[in-house]
N, C-alpha and C positions, 0 to 999 in steps of 0.2 A: 587700236586705231579708232579715231573718232571722226565723224563727219558732221560739220557744222556749216551753216551759211556764214558768209563773210561778216554780215552785220552782227552776229551773235558772238563772234570770237572775242574773248577777253584774254589779255596777256598772250596774244598770238603774234608770232613773228613770221613775216612773209619772205618770199624769195626777193632777191635784188637783181633785176634784169634791165639793162639799158637805162640805168638811172632811175628806175621806178621800183616801188615795193609792190609785188604782185602775188596773189594767191595761186595755189595749184589749181589746175583746171578740173581736177577730180573732186575738189572740196574736202579732201582728207587731210587731217592734221594728226600729229603724234605728240603725246605728252612727254615732257622732260621733268623728271622727279629728282629730288635731293637724295643721294645715296646714304646720307646720315639720318634721314627721316623721309621715307617714301610718301608720307602724307603731305609733304610740302611740295607743291607743284611749282616748278620754276617758270614754266611757260609751255606753250604749244608751238610746234614748228610744222611746216608743210611736208606732207608725204607726196612729193612731186612725181611727175610723169616724164617720159622722154620728150613730150611736147615742150615743157618748160626748159629742159636741157637744150633742145634744139634752138629755142628762142635765145637762150643765153649765149650759145656758141655763135649764132648768127650775129648777135649784137657785138660780141667780142671781135669777130672777124671784120665786121664793118668798121669798127672803131680803130683797128690796129694801124692802118696806114697813117691816119692823122696823128695818132699817139706817137708813132715811131718818128714822124717828121719833126716833133718838138725837139729842142735841144735837151741834152742830158740835165742841164741845170734847171730847165723849166719843168721837166718831169720830177726832178728832185724837190722842187718847191712844193709840189703836192704831197710828197712824203713828209717834208718838214711840217706842213700844216696838219697832216694826219697825226703826226707824233704829238703836236701840241694839244690836239683834241683828245687823243687817248690819254695823255698825261692829266688833262683836266677832269677826266672821267675815271681815273685810276681806281679810286676806292669803290665806286659803283661796279665796275667791270670785274674787279678782283672778288668782290662779294658774290657776284653772279657765278664766277668760276668756282668758288668754294661750294656754293649751294648746288651747282650742277655736277661737279666732278668729285668733290670731297676733300681736296687738299686743304691744308690749313690756310687761314686768311693771310698769315704772314708770308707763306710760300706763294700764294696767289698774287699778293701785292708785288713780291719780288719778280714774279714772272711777267706781270703786266708792265712793270718798270723796264724789264728787259725788252719787251716789245717796243716800248718808246725808244730805247737806245738803238735797237736794230733798224727802226725806221730812219733815225737820224744818220746812222752809219751809211745806209744805202743811199740816202738822199745825197750824201757827199760823193758817192760813186759816180754821180752824174757829171762831175767835172774832173774825173781821173782818166788816165790814158786808156785807150781801147785798142791800141795796136803798136807795131814796131816798124821802123825802117830797116830794110834788109839790103845789103850791098848787091848790086846787079853786076853780072859779067859784061853787060853792055855799057860802054862808057857814056852813052847817050840815054840811058834808061834810069828811071826812078821806080823803085819797087818798095811797097810797104803793105802792111796788113791792117785791116780794120775788123770790127766785129759787128754782126748784124743779128737782130732778134730772130727767134724761131718763128714767131707768129702768135698763135693762141696757145696758152698753157693751161692744162687741166691740173688743179691742185687737189690732192686727196690727203688731208692730214688726219692724225689720230686724235683720240679724246684726252690723252694724258697731259698734253701741254696745249690747251685750246686757244691761247693767245700767242705764245712765242713761236710755235712751229708754223701755224698758218702765216704769220708775219715774216718769218725767215724764208718762207717760200715765195710769198706774194711780193715782198719788197724788192728783191733782186730781179724777179721776173719783170716787174713794172719799170724799174729804173733802166733796164737794158732795152726797153722799147716793146716788150710783149704786152698783150692783153691777157686777162685771167678769167677763168671760170673755176670757182671753188665749190667743192662738195664737202662740207664739214661732217665730222663724225656725228651721228644722230644723238649720242649721249651728251654732246656739248655744243649743239647747234645754236642754242640761245646765246651762249657766250660769243660764238663766232659772229652771229648777227649783230651783236653790239660792237664788235670790232669793225664790221663792214659799215655800220652807222658812222663811225669816225671818219672813214674814207669819204663817205657821202657828204658829211658835214664840211669836210675840207674842200669839197667842190671838184672831186676827181671827175673828168669828163664822162658823159654817158657812154656806157658800153665798155669802158676800159676795164672795169672790175665788176664781175657778176657772181652772185651766190645762188646756188640751187640746193635746197635740202631734200633729203630723201634716202631711200635704202641703197645699200651698196649694190644690190643685185640689179637695180634699175638705173640709178644716177651714176654710181661708180662704174658699173659695167658700160653704161652709155658713154662716159668719158673715155674709157679705154678703146671703145670701138668707133668713136666719132671721126669721120674722115677729115674734118676741119680743125681738129685739135692736133697741133704739131708737136707738142711735148707734154709729158705727164710726170709730175713729181709726187711721189707717194711715200708716206711713212706709216708702217703698221706691221702686221704679222707676216711671217715668212710665207705662209700658205697663200694669203691674198696677194702679197707682193709678187710672187712668182706668176700668178695668173695675170696680174697687171703687166708684167714684163713680157710675157708670152703674147698677150693680146696686142701690145704696142709694137712688138717686133714683127708680128704677122702683117701689119699694115705699114711698117716703115716709120713709125713715130719714134722720136727720141724719148727715152724714159730714164728716170732716176728713182732708185729704190733704197730706202733705209728701213731695215727690218729688225730682227731680234738680236738678243745678246744673252750670253751666259757668263757674265763678267766676273773675273777673279780678283781678289786682293791677296797678295803674298805677304806674310808676316815673317821676317827673318829673325834669327836668334839675337841679332844686335839691334833690333828695332826699338824705337821709343814706344813702349806698349800702351801708355796712356793715349798718345797721339793716334796709334793704330786702332785702339778701341773706339775712340771718338770718330775716326774716319769710317770705320766699319759700320758703326751704328747709323751714322748719317747717310752713308752710301747705300745701305741696305733698306732702311726703314723710313726715310723721308719720302713723302708722297705715297706712303704705304707700299714702297718698293715698286711703284708703277712708273719706272723710268727705264728706257731702253739701255741706259748706262748704269743702272742700279747694281750694286754688289750682290752677287748670287752665291759665289763660292769663296770661302775663306781658307786659304792654304797656309798652314802654320808649321813652322819649324818645331820638331819634336822636343827640343831642349826647353822651349818656353811655352809649349802647348797648354799645360795645365794652368800656368800663371795667367796667360792671355785669356783662356776660357773663363776663369773665375772673374776676372775683371769685366769681361763681356757680359756675363750673367748678372753681375751687380748693376752694370750700366743699363741693361735692357729693362730692368725693373723700374727704372725712373721714367720710362716712356708713358706719358699720359695719352689716353685714347678717347676720342669722342668727336662731337660735332666741331668741325674746323672753324666755325664762327665764334666759338666760345673761348674766352681767355684761358690761358694755361694749357691748352690742348696742343700736344706735339705731333700726334698722328691721327689722321681721320680714317674714314672707311675706305674700302676698295670701291671702285667706281660703279659697279653694277652687280646684279645677282650672278650673272655668268662668271664674272671674275672671282667672286666669292667662292662659287662652286669649284672653280679650277684650283684655287689655293687649297681648299679643303680636300680635294681629290689627291693632290700631291702630298699632303700630310699623310694620307692613308697609304699612298705608294711608298713613301719613305719608311713607314713602319713595316710594311709587307716585305720590303727588300732587305730588312735587317738593320737599318740605321736606327740610332737611339735618339728619341725626342728628349731634349733637355730644357726647352723653354717654349711656352706658348702651345700652339697646336689646336686651339679651340675657337669656335665662333663665340663672340661675346653676347651675353644675354642680360636682360634686366631692363628696367624702364628707360634708361638712356640709350639702349642698344637695340631693342626688339624691332624697331621699325627701320633699321639700317643694316648695312652690309659690313659689319665690324669683325675683324679677326685679329687675334693676338699676334704680336711679333713672334715668329717661330724659328727655333734653332734646332738643327739635328747635328749629331756627331756620329763617329764610327761610319763615316760615309766613304765609299769607294768610288773611283772615277767612272765605273760602269753603271752606277745606279741612275735611275731616271731623274732623281732630284739633283744629280750632278751633271746631267747632260741636257735636260730640256728646260726651255724658258718657262718660268712660272708666273712672273709679273705680279708679285705680291710681297708682303713682308715676311720673307722666308730666306734663310741662309743655311748652307751646308758646310760644316767644318771638316777639313781634310788634313790629316797629319802627314808630314813628309820629313825626310832625314837630310836633305841637302837642297841647295839652290837649283841644282840640275834636275832633281826630281820635281821640285816645285814648278819649274818651267815646263817640264813634260806634262804634268797634270794640268797646268793652266792652259796649255795649248791643245789638250785632248778633248776638244769639243768642235762642233761644226760651225760655231760662231766665232767672230773676231771683232767685236765692236770696241770695248774699252777694257782696261786693266790697270791695276795699280800695285805698287810695292811699298812697303815700309822697311827701310833699312838705313844704316849709317855707313855702309861699306860701299866704296866707289866701284869695286869690281862687281858686286851684286847689282848695283844700279846699271852698269854698262851691259852686263849680261841680260838683264831684263829688257833694257831699251833695244838691244840688238836682236834678241831671240823671241820676244813676245809677239805673237801673231794677232795683232789688234791695230785698229786704225787710230786709236787714242790711248796713249800710255802716260801714266801719271806717277810721279815719285814722291812719296811721303804726303800724298793727298788722296782723297777718296776717289773711287772709280767714276762717280757721277759728276758730270759737269764739264763744259768747255766754254771758253770765252767766245763771244759773238764774232770777233774779228779773225778767229782761227778756223781753218778748215775742219769739218766734222764729217765722219763717215767710217765705215768698217771694212773689213776684209772677210774672206770666206763667205759664209751664208748670211752675214749681217748686212750686206750691201750689194748694189750693182757696181760697186767700185768707183762710183763718182763721189764728189764731195759737196757738201752744203756749207753755207756761211762764209764770211770773209770774202776775200777776192776770188777764192776758188769757185764761188757761185757762178761767175761769168762763164766758166767752162761748160756748164750745162745750159744756161739760158741764152747763150749766143752761139753763132757759128762764125768761124774765121773766114774772112774774104781776103784773098791776096790780090793786090792791084799792081799792074805794071803799066807805066806810062813811058812811051818812046819819045 
């Protein structure tokens, strides 16, 4: 932690409160560094106090009535303008994302473009229906439903998608008439600040959108406890998510939690193995495995196990690792030292539990790697379902291979975890497809496609310990960000 006067701050990003960029009252800032090269300082962000959070919430609460009074098309116009600004700054913001989080520049550009598309999608929601007419038993009565905003929404996003996830939470909150206070992840707060700059440049009214950076224990906990925050949308770890849910429940606030995953891919005996290998590599190792929908377990029919494994081992050797800003790099570093240590600790757990390491398993060293958090794509086999590496979320470039003798066994193994976010299967057999679709305990199931990824117009969320059972994105977002009001006119 660093303390500087405002006048001496260079590359320092401020909080955004009531339409103004303001420093933290304590004068403290935190450094954000590049995980590919920790000597590269991306910028400094505020280490804010509850005072700044209170100011932001008051600003959002004061602005909400006027924002709600606008027509949906008028609110949508601000989102359309923001999308245009974000699109004009796509390369700059994507580069910042790569420097701050580590994913490759091509992935960062794709994510930023997705942010543009999400804004435009929800801008259009401003002129779509918000209720239904319901027949009344009274011949002289008219009965219908409408939807009303919750009020002030607290947004707590993760660091792994620092453009797309904040936008897919903020955009629907705003279009349905809520105002927002966002606390970005510290690891990617510079990227989030640049996204907020796009809203500001688009002229969003003062107080409608506010950003306060700081620690989870101060700003995050403050959002959970604040009596004037009516709804909280959170994406992150199960441990933190449960605390958010319990805190919101204790004071009667609405909450939405998207948490961990231990996502399987099933490879059947009749699968197109080349397609399955391609999907497994992409699902497991893109973004260094740091996606909540990333492939973590590969469940393979015994008849084709060896053939699939050999193809997988050949393919994983083609992965180029390094700074995501460089040409030809396919996989960057993990996002921070804590994440690196977590991955390395699970490599040791896998060995101790009797699994066999067949690829990777090392932190990369050398001039290109010594100042970053690089770890090899790692593959274990001889994995049983009761091992830690088959049960616990690792969130890194790490997969466990599990051999099975039937589709029934494959589904039992796939469901034998506490999580239920996403899953995929590679098969040409329609019965296998139907069994998987019907029996897989996951909120997102994909056939002959990798486990990672969902289109922005489709509902997204998990079951079991992966979610609070609400859904994000698409039209489903209105279920969280609004309440139904039933109207009867005599």
